[in-house]
C-alpha positions in Angstrom: 53.4 -63.8 -1.9 54.4 -60.6 -3.6 54.4 -62.3 -7.0 50.9 -63.7 -6.4 49.6 -60.3 -5.3 51.1 -58.7 -8.5 49.6 -61.4 -10.6 46.1 -60.9 -9.1 46.4 -57.1 -9.5 47.4 -57.5 -13.2 44.5 -59.9 -13.8 42.2 -57.4 -12.1 43.5 -54.5 -14.2 43.1 -56.7 -17.3 39.5 -57.5 -16.5 38.7 -53.8 -15.8 40.4 -52.8 -19.0 38.4 -55.4 -21.0 35.1 -54.2 -19.4 35.9 -50.6 -20.2 36.8 -51.6 -23.8 33.5 -53.4 -24.2 31.6 -50.4 -22.7 33.2 -47.7 -24.9 33.8 -49.7 -28.1 30.3 -48.9 -29.5 31.0 -45.2 -29.1 34.4 -45.5 -30.7 32.8 -47.4 -33.6 30.3 -44.6 -34.0 33.1 -42.0 -34.1 35.1 -43.8 -36.8 32.5 -45.7 -38.8 28.8 -44.9 -38.1 28.8 -41.1 -37.9 31.2 -40.6 -40.9 28.9 -42.8 -43.0 25.9 -40.7 -41.9 27.7 -37.5 -42.8 28.5 -38.8 -46.2 24.9 -40.0 -46.8 23.5 -36.7 -45.6 25.8 -34.8 -48.0 24.6 -36.9 -50.8 21.0 -36.3 -49.8 21.6 -32.5 -49.7 23.0 -32.6 -53.2 19.6 -33.7 -54.5 18.1 -30.4 -53.5 15.8 -28.8 -56.1 14.1 -25.5 -55.4 10.3 -26.0 -55.8 8.1 -23.6 -57.6 6.6 -21.0 -55.3 2.8 -21.8 -55.0 2.1 -20.3 -51.6 2.3 -16.5 -51.8 3.4 -16.1 -48.2 6.9 -16.1 -46.7 8.0 -19.1 -44.7 9.6 -18.0 -41.4 11.4 -20.4 -39.1 11.5 -20.5 -35.3 10.5 -22.0 -32.0 7.6 -21.7 -29.5 9.0 -23.4 -26.4 12.4 -22.6 -24.9 13.9 -21.1 -21.8 16.3 -18.4 -20.7 17.8 -17.1 -17.4 14.3 -16.1 -16.3 13.5 -19.8 -15.7 14.8 -21.4 -12.4 16.4 -24.2 -14.4 18.3 -22.2 -17.0 20.9 -19.5 -17.2 20.6 -18.8 -20.9 21.6 -15.2 -21.8 21.2 -13.3 -25.0 24.9 -13.6 -26.0 24.6 -17.4 -26.2 21.0 -17.6 -27.4 21.3 -15.1 -30.3 24.4 -16.6 -32.0 22.7 -20.0 -31.8 19.5 -18.9 -33.3 21.3 -16.9 -36.1 23.4 -20.0 -36.9 20.2 -22.1 -37.1 18.7 -19.6 -39.5 15.7 -18.7 -37.4 13.4 -15.7 -37.5 11.6 -15.9 -34.2 11.6 -17.3 -30.7 8.6 -17.5 -28.4 10.0 -18.1 -24.9 8.2 -20.2 -22.3 10.0 -19.2 -19.1 8.7 -20.5 -15.8 6.8 -17.9 -13.6 8.3 -16.6 -10.4 5.1 -16.6 -8.6 1.3 -16.6 -8.8 1.4 -13.0 -10.3 3.2 -13.2 -13.6 4.2 -9.9 -15.0 4.8 -9.2 -18.7 6.9 -8.2 -20.5 9.9 -9.8 -18.9 13.0 -11.7 -19.9 13.7 -10.9 -23.5 11.3 -9.0 -25.8 11.8 -7.2 -29.0 13.8 -7.7 -32.2 17.5 -8.7 -31.8 19.5 -8.6 -35.0 16.4 -9.3 -37.0 15.1 -12.1 -34.8 11.8 -11.7 -32.9 12.1 -12.5 -29.2 8.7 -12.8 -27.5 8.3 -13.6 -23.8 5.9 -16.3 -22.6 5.3 -18.5 -19.6 5.1 -22.2 -18.9 3.1 -23.4 -15.9 3.9 -26.5 -14.0 1.0 -28.4 -15.5 1.9 -28.0 -19.2 0.3 -24.7 -20.2 2.2 -22.2 -22.2 0.9 -18.7 -22.6 2.2 -15.7 -24.6 0.1 -12.7 -23.8 1.8 -10.4 -26.4 0.8 -7.5 -24.2 1.8 -5.7 -21.0 -0.2 -7.6 -18.4 -0.2 -9.4 -15.1 -1.4 -13.0 -15.3 -3.0 -14.1 -12.0 -2.5 -17.9 -11.9 -4.8 -18.0 -8.8 -7.7 -17.7 -11.3 -7.0 -21.2 -12.6 -6.0 -22.4 -16.1 -9.4 -22.2 -17.8 -9.9 -18.6 -16.9 -6.3 -17.7 -17.8 -6.7 -19.5 -21.2 -10.0 -17.7 -22.0 -8.7 -14.3 -21.0 -5.4 -14.6 -23.0 -7.1 -15.9 -26.1 -9.8 -13.2 -25.9 -7.1 -10.5 -25.7 -5.3 -11.8 -28.8 -2.7 -13.8 -27.1 -1.4 -17.3 -27.7 -2.1 -20.5 -25.6 -0.4 -23.8 -26.3 -0.6 -27.2 -24.5 3.0 -28.3 -24.0 4.4 -31.7 -22.7 1.4 -33.4 -24.3 2.5 -36.7 -23.0 0.9 -35.6 -19.8 -2.8 -35.2 -18.9 -4.5 -32.0 -20.1 -8.0 -30.7 -20.2 -8.4 -31.6 -23.9 -12.0 -30.5 -23.9 -11.1 -26.9 -23.1 -12.7 -24.9 -26.0 -10.1 -22.1 -26.1 -6.5 -23.4 -26.3 -5.2 -23.0 -29.8 -2.3 -25.5 -30.4 -0.4 -28.4 -28.9 3.0 -29.9 -29.2 3.1 -32.9 -31.5 6.9 -33.3 -30.8 9.1 -32.2 -27.9 12.7 -33.1 -27.4 12.3 -33.5 -23.7 9.3 -35.7 -24.1 11.2 -37.8 -26.6 14.1 -38.2 -24.2 11.8 -39.2 -21.3 10.0 -42.0 -23.3 12.4 -44.5 -21.8 14.2 -45.5 -24.9 17.3 -43.4 -24.3 19.6 -43.8 -21.3 21.3 -40.7 -19.9 24.5 -42.6 -19.1 24.8 -43.8 -22.7 24.1 -40.3 -24.0 26.8 -38.8 -21.7 29.4 -41.5 -22.7 28.6 -40.9 -26.4 28.9 -37.2 -25.9 32.3 -37.6 -24.2 33.7 -39.3 -27.4 31.7 -37.7 -30.1 30.1 -34.3 -29.3 32.9 -32.1 -30.6 32.4 -33.4 -34.1 29.1 -35.3 -34.2 26.9 -33.6 -31.6 23.9 -33.5 -34.0 23.9 -37.2 -34.5 24.0 -37.8 -30.8 20.8 -35.7 -30.5 19.3 -37.4 -33.5 19.6 -40.8 -31.8 17.1 -39.6 -29.2 14.3 -39.4 -31.8 11.3 -41.7 -31.6 8.1 -40.9 -33.4 5.5 -39.8 -30.9 2.8 -42.0 -32.1 0.5 -41.7 -29.1 0.6 -37.9 -29.2 0.1 -37.9 -33.0 -2.9 -40.2 -32.5 -4.3 -37.8 -29.8 -3.8 -34.9 -32.1 -5.7 -36.6 -35.0 -8.5 -37.5 -32.7 -8.9 -33.9 -31.4 -8.9 -32.5 -34.9 -12.1 -34.5 -35.6 -13.9 -32.2 -33.1 -12.3 -28.8 -33.8 -9.1 -27.4 -35.2 -6.1 -27.9 -32.9 -2.8 -26.8 -34.5 0.2 -29.0 -34.1 3.7 -27.5 -33.5 7.1 -28.7 -32.4 9.2 -27.7 -29.3 12.9 -27.8 -28.6 12.2 -27.1 -24.9 15.8 -25.7 -24.9 17.3 -24.9 -21.5 21.0 -25.4 -22.2 21.1 -26.9 -18.7 22.4 -30.5 -19.2 26.0 -29.5 -18.6 28.8 -28.7 -16.3 30.2 -25.2 -16.3 32.3 -22.9 -14.1 32.7 -19.1 -13.9 34.6 -16.7 -11.8 32.6 -14.6 -9.4 33.3 -11.0 -8.6 34.8 -12.0 -5.3 37.4 -14.2 -7.0 35.8 -17.5 -6.1 34.6 -20.1 -8.7 31.1 -21.2 -9.0 30.6 -24.7 -10.5 27.1 -25.2 -12.1 25.6 -28.6 -13.0 22.4 -30.0 -14.5 19.3 -27.9 -14.2 21.5 -24.8 -13.7 22.0 -25.7 -10.1 25.1 -24.6 -8.2 27.3 -27.5 -7.2 30.0 -25.6 -5.4 31.4 -22.2 -4.7 35.0 -22.2 -3.6 38.4 -20.6 -3.9 40.2 -21.6 -7.2 42.5 -24.5 -6.7 44.4 -27.1 -8.7 41.3 -28.3 -10.5 40.4 -24.8 -11.6 44.0 -24.1 -12.7 43.9 -27.1 -15.0 40.3 -26.8 -16.4 39.4 -23.1 -16.4 40.3 -20.8 -19.3 39.7 -17.2 -20.0 35.9 -16.5 -19.6 34.1 -16.4 -22.9 31.5 -13.9 -24.0 28.9 -15.6 -21.7 31.2 -15.4 -18.7 31.9 -19.2 -18.5 35.5 -20.2 -18.0 34.7 -23.9 -18.4 31.9 -25.6 -20.4 30.9 -29.2 -21.1 27.4 -28.9 -22.6 25.2 -31.8 -23.6 22.3 -29.6 -25.0 23.7 -26.2 -26.1 21.1 -24.0 -27.8 22.2 -24.5 -31.3 22.0 -28.3 -31.2 18.5 -28.0 -29.8 17.5 -25.4 -32.4 18.9 -27.4 -35.2 17.1 -30.6 -34.2 13.5 -29.6 -35.0 11.9 -26.4 -36.3 8.5 -24.8 -37.0 8.0 -23.2 -40.5 5.2 -20.6 -40.3 3.8 -19.1 -43.5 3.1 -15.4 -43.0 3.0 -12.3 -45.1 5.2 -10.3 -42.6 7.5 -11.0 -39.8 6.0 -9.6 -36.6 5.1 -11.3 -33.3 1.4 -10.9 -33.9 1.5 -12.2 -37.5 3.6 -15.2 -36.5 1.0 -15.9 -33.7 -2.0 -15.4 -36.0 -0.6 -17.7 -38.7 0.4 -20.3 -36.2 -3.2 -20.3 -34.9 -4.5 -20.5 -38.5 -2.4 -23.7 -38.9 -0.2 -22.3 -41.5 2.7 -24.3 -40.1 4.7 -27.5 -40.6 7.5 -29.0 -38.5 10.7 -30.3 -39.8 13.7 -32.1 -38.4 16.4 -29.8 -39.6 19.5 -31.7 -38.6 18.5 -34.2 -41.3 17.9 -31.5 -43.9 16.5 -28.0 -44.3 12.9 -27.9 -45.6 13.1 -24.5 -47.3 10.6 -24.6 -50.2 8.3 -27.3 -48.9 4.6 -26.5 -49.4 1.2 -28.2 -49.0 -1.9 -26.6 -50.5 -5.2 -27.1 -52.5 -5.6 -26.5 -56.2 -9.0 -25.7 -57.6 -10.5 -26.6 -61.0 -8.6 -23.7 -62.6 -5.3 -24.9 -61.0 -5.3 -21.9 -58.6 -4.3 -22.3 -55.0 -7.6 -22.1 -53.0 -6.3 -23.1 -49.5 -3.0 -23.9 -47.7 -2.2 -26.1 -44.8 -4.4 -25.2 -41.8 -7.2 -23.8 -43.9 -10.8 -25.0 -44.1 -12.1 -25.3 -47.6 -15.3 -26.4 -49.3 -15.1 -29.7 -51.2 -16.3 -27.9 -54.3 -13.1 -25.8 -54.3 -10.8 -28.8 -54.1 -9.6 -30.4 -57.3 -6.4 -31.7 -55.9 -4.3 -31.7 -52.7 -0.7 -31.0 -53.7 2.6 -31.0 -51.9 6.0 -30.1 -53.2 9.4 -30.9 -51.6 12.9 -29.7 -52.2 14.2 -33.2 -51.7 12.8 -36.6 -52.9 10.6 -38.0 -50.2 7.9 -40.6 -49.4 4.7 -38.6 -49.2 2.1 -40.1 -46.9 -1.4 -38.6 -46.8 -3.1 -39.0 -43.4 -6.8 -38.8 -42.9 -8.3 -39.2 -39.4 -5.0 -40.8 -38.2 -4.9 -43.4 -41.1 -2.6 -43.5 -44.1 -4.8 -43.4 -47.1 -2.2 -42.9 -49.8 1.6 -42.8 -50.2 4.1 -42.3 -53.0 7.8 -43.1 -52.7 10.9 -41.1 -53.8 9.3 -38.1 -55.5 9.5 -34.3 -55.3 5.8 -33.6 -55.9 2.6 -35.3 -54.8 -1.0 -34.9 -55.9 -4.2 -36.5 -54.6 -7.9 -36.0 -55.6 -10.1 -36.4 -52.5 -13.1 -36.7 -54.7 -15.4 -34.5 -52.5 -14.6 -36.6 -49.4 -14.8 -34.4 -46.4 -12.2 -34.7 -43.6 -8.9 -33.6 -42.3 -5.9 -34.3 -44.5 -2.3 -33.9 -43.4 1.0 -34.8 -45.0 4.0 -36.7 -43.6 7.1 -36.5 -45.7 9.8 -39.1 -45.1 13.5 -39.2 -46.3 15.2 -42.4 -47.2 18.1 -42.3 -44.9 20.3 -44.9 -43.2 18.5 -47.7 -45.0 15.0 -46.7 -43.9 12.3 -44.1 -44.4 12.5 -41.6 -41.6 10.0 -38.9 -40.8 11.2 -35.5 -41.8 8.1 -33.2 -42.1 4.7 -33.2 -40.4 2.2 -30.7 -41.8 -1.0 -29.4 -40.2 -4.1 -30.6 -41.9 -6.2 -29.1 -44.6 -9.9 -29.3 -43.5 -12.3 -30.2 -46.3 -16.0 -29.7 -45.6 -19.2 -29.9 -47.7 
């Protein structure tokens, strides 16, 4: 009887071991085969960098327009973890979108100012996908309703964005200035990526290949891009990207002043507060600069920042100039974990070969001899008009197209040949040609 029981137990353990091996083997394969191959291919791609000539006489500043700090109920992000991440990513500005604490929303709050050369500008994100940056000392009264808030903020030189554009919005509102054409959170929620798979992959690979784990979330947001193209036939709506960073998909622990330990889980919610015991003795270390004695993070700020970025062309780096040039459409988005897009430009050349407009500008057909784009890496250039690809060229650093007096909105998608396919790397805002 004992032998039979042992034999059954051994068979049971063997079956469980086999199941576990089948479950984890794809992630082990990624660690030893897939991700090292991607690293090698990316290094080879980076080696093809060529600095383009400078056609656009504005500086290109990098940053984000949608992220969260401790001011939001679902984040505990503090300056000493946000700032190192943004410096490592090479960014120049952050426009925060922290959730309001009530119907009366007071500004400034959270972080505002210049920190080690990086602009931090406070903003607010309502529950229905409206992001507002007043750029002023003001109290927003959400009781007035979105339409009134949008109108007042824009009239007073502030910024209004539609975020989470997979959701319903009042697209006919005449005042909002820009919309997300990509959002990491939206991408994750599209149903193509399982949280359990992401967590298992992170368990095996995040210490060395965190960026590739994040990259696997990517799916082109075709419906949102189509909506954006459609809206731009009626009036200019600027497209921008969002990391929607919270640094809140994690498990962390910290010592409290009373000596107890607080365990914090997803959405920055407290799991437990208790006296330190055996578990804490094993897992907790000396608190780091942020106060955490234990961290297992799925979406730390740097990984989010390095995933996708906005390049804004502006003569100077101030909060108002970044806002003004975003509203002007002088912006393109780039997936930076693939490669930095420093030097990429999209503009109009007139008959004298002078730059007469840049991305986001409206220009008369008579001032357009060519649409031109230059890239620091060889790409497939796709020219999009009204949501349709009207021209494309493979594996080149420069691209030119003569629209031949055809009015319309022309934007560029630049794709890198990577991992045996052309993958979207850059989306520009359109150039608007009129009679």
